[in-house]
N, C-alpha and C positions, 0 to 999 in steps of 0.2 A: 425868467428860469425860477421855477419855484423850491423852497429851497426844504428838505425836512423840519417838523418840528421837533424839536429837541423838549426831552423831558428830564425835569432836573431831578435828581437822584441822589441820594445817602448809603453809605455805606457802613456796616457800621457791626463790628467784629472783632475781639481782643488777639485777637490772634493774626499777626504782620502778614505772614506768608495768604491769611486767607482774603486777607485785604486789598495785597498785592494781586491776589487771581482775579480778585472781582473787577479789580478794578483794570486790568485787561480787557478781561470781558466787555466791562462799560466801554472802554476806549474804541471798540473792535464796531461798535452799538451803534450807528448815524443821526439813531431816535433819540441817544441819551445823553445826559452832560451832570456830571460828578459834582454837587453840589457841597461835598468832602468827605473825609475819612474819619470812622469815632471809634475810640480804641474799647468804651465803654459805655455804659446807657446814660449816665448822667450828659455826657458829650453831646451824645443822641439827642435827649431830648431839649438840652438849650439850644443848638443847632436848630430843630425841626420847630420850635416854636416860636424862632427869630426869624424863620427865611419863609414867606408866603409861597413863595417858589416850590416847596419842594412837592414833588407828587407821587414820588416810590422809595421804598426805604428796604435794602437788602440787606435782614437783620438775622444778626446767629442769636440761638437762644439761650447755651451756655455761656453764660461770662459770669463775671463775680459783680458781688455786692446785687446784682438787678438783673433778674433775666431777662431774656428778649420777649416772652411772652409777659412777665411782669409789666415792664417798658410798655408796651400793646396798651393796655389797659391803663394806664396814668396819663399818657399823652394828650393832653388839652385839643390838638387838631389830628384826624386821621389822617395820614397818607395812603395809598397802599401799599399794603405790605409783603414781602417776598420772605419768606424766611430761609436761611439758606444755613444749614446744620449737621452733625454727622451722624446724629441720633434721631432715631425714625421714632419715638416711644410718643414725641410729641405731636404727632402730626394732629389726631383727631380736634384737642386742644387749639390748634394753629386754626383751623376752615371755620371753630365755632366764634374764631372771633374774626373771621371774615374777611383772611389771607388771601390773595390771591394764589399762590402756590406754595409748598412746602420740597425746597432742593437739598435734597442729601448730598454732601461731599461724598466723596470728589463729583461735580460735577463737571461734565462740558461744555463748548461752549452754545452746542445745538440745543443743550437741554436751558442753557441760561436764556438764550433769545427766544426759545416757547414759553417761555413764565415771563418775559416782556412783553413778549407778543399778546398775552392775557391778559394785562395791567394795562394795554396803551389801549384795547378794543374796551373795556372799562370806563376808561378815561374819556373815551370818544362816548359811549351812551352817555354819563354821567354830563358831558359838555353839552353835548345837543339839548340834553335836559334843559341844562340851565340857561343856554340861548333863548329857548323857546321862554321860558320867566323870566329871563330881563325883557325880550321882546314885548310881551304881553305886562301888562300895569299889573300890579298884587292884586287880586279879585275878591273882593269882601262878598259873604251873604250874610244874610239874616236866619240867624237860629230863634224860634222861638220856644221860650221855654217861662213855664209859671206864671204865661198869660201875656209876657211880654217878651221883643223882637229885639235881638242883640246883635251889632256890627262884628263879625269871625272875620278875618284875614285865613283866605284858606293855608297860607304857610303857615299859620300858627296852630293846625292841627296836628294832634301828635298819633291818635290813636282815635278808632271808635268803636263801642261795644252795645252789641245787638240786647234788645233789656224785650223781648216779647214784641209790642205795639210798637214802643217805642228806639230812640239812639240814644245812647250816651256818648258826645262829642265831648275829649276830653284836648285843655289845652298843655301847648309850650308851658304857660303859665302856673299849671296848675288849676287854674277853673275849670267849668264843667257845666255841661249844658245839658238836658235830657227830653228833647222835641218829641212830640206826638207824630214819627215818622219811621218808619220798616229802616233795617240797613239796607236793606235790598236796594230802596227809592232813595236813600240817602248815598248812595255809591254812585247811583244813575245820576245823579245829581252833580254829586261833585266831580266824576268824571269827568263829566261834556266840557267842565272846566279847568281844569287844569289834571297833567300827565302824571302825576307824583302820588296818587292813594291806588294803594295797594292791596287785595283782597288776601288774607294770610290764611282765614279760616271762617266758617260761616256765621262765626257770632265774631267776628274780627276785622277792621277795615285801617292799615297803616299807612302810614306817609313815609314816602322812603327816604323824604330829607332830613328826617330824623330818628335812622336805625346806626346805631351806634355799635352792634355785634349782631349776627345771625348764628346761632346753636343748630345741633340736630333735626329740635322739633321745637324751639321757638324762636323768637327776634327780640333785641332790647331795643327799647326805645327811651334813650335817656337810664331809668331806673326802672322802668315798666319791661316786665319780661312776657310777651304775648306767646301764644300758643300759634306754632303752626298746623293744623291741618290739612291730614296726608293727603287728602284728594286736590288740594289748592300749593300744595310743597313745589312740584313742579316746573307748575307756571308762574309762579312766586321766586324759585330761582333761577330760571331762566329770564326773567323781566330786571333782576339785579344784576345778571352777568356771570352767576356761582352755575349754569350748568349750559 
């Protein structure tokens, strides 16, 4: 008999009544397991950074000292965020942080469950990608630049930028190579070897492994803001589970 996979979650809210309501909802959903309740961002950051199993955070925005928005920006790791707040004015900024959902208090169990479903679906997509990556050995390609061939792990590629007949290949280490190959041709080669490269603009190809946040018309890869082209936006958002 198969058992329901439980996703570990954290409740972060400075109001005891709000924490109690959300905890009650969590306890009613068989696929959630509460890893703890925190009354401020300091407690939450410590818990999330110390527990590798936490996948979902139910996060209030208006909290003392550090807001929920600020907390997301300084986390070392990035679990899925579902904002729970009484204020609607932060909705746009929350989605720019790649939040799964934005729940306006007071919300019912049905609305809460819908947000959880969206989160678990995104976790499934990410899990499937990681499983394939784990089964396959790390793939190395050779990139020719300045007359020499350099071995590059696909997982180390941050993004690629078109430069006429060349492609600038930027790595997580900060190094970059500029081989004589068009971006379209380079995309064709790497997407045959890996599932995590996504075209976001006619001039940019990014690695979904390194996405830190998604804005209205850009994607953040570490400290690099890459534009999202209008013609690529729909497909890109669908591929990352935001549409």
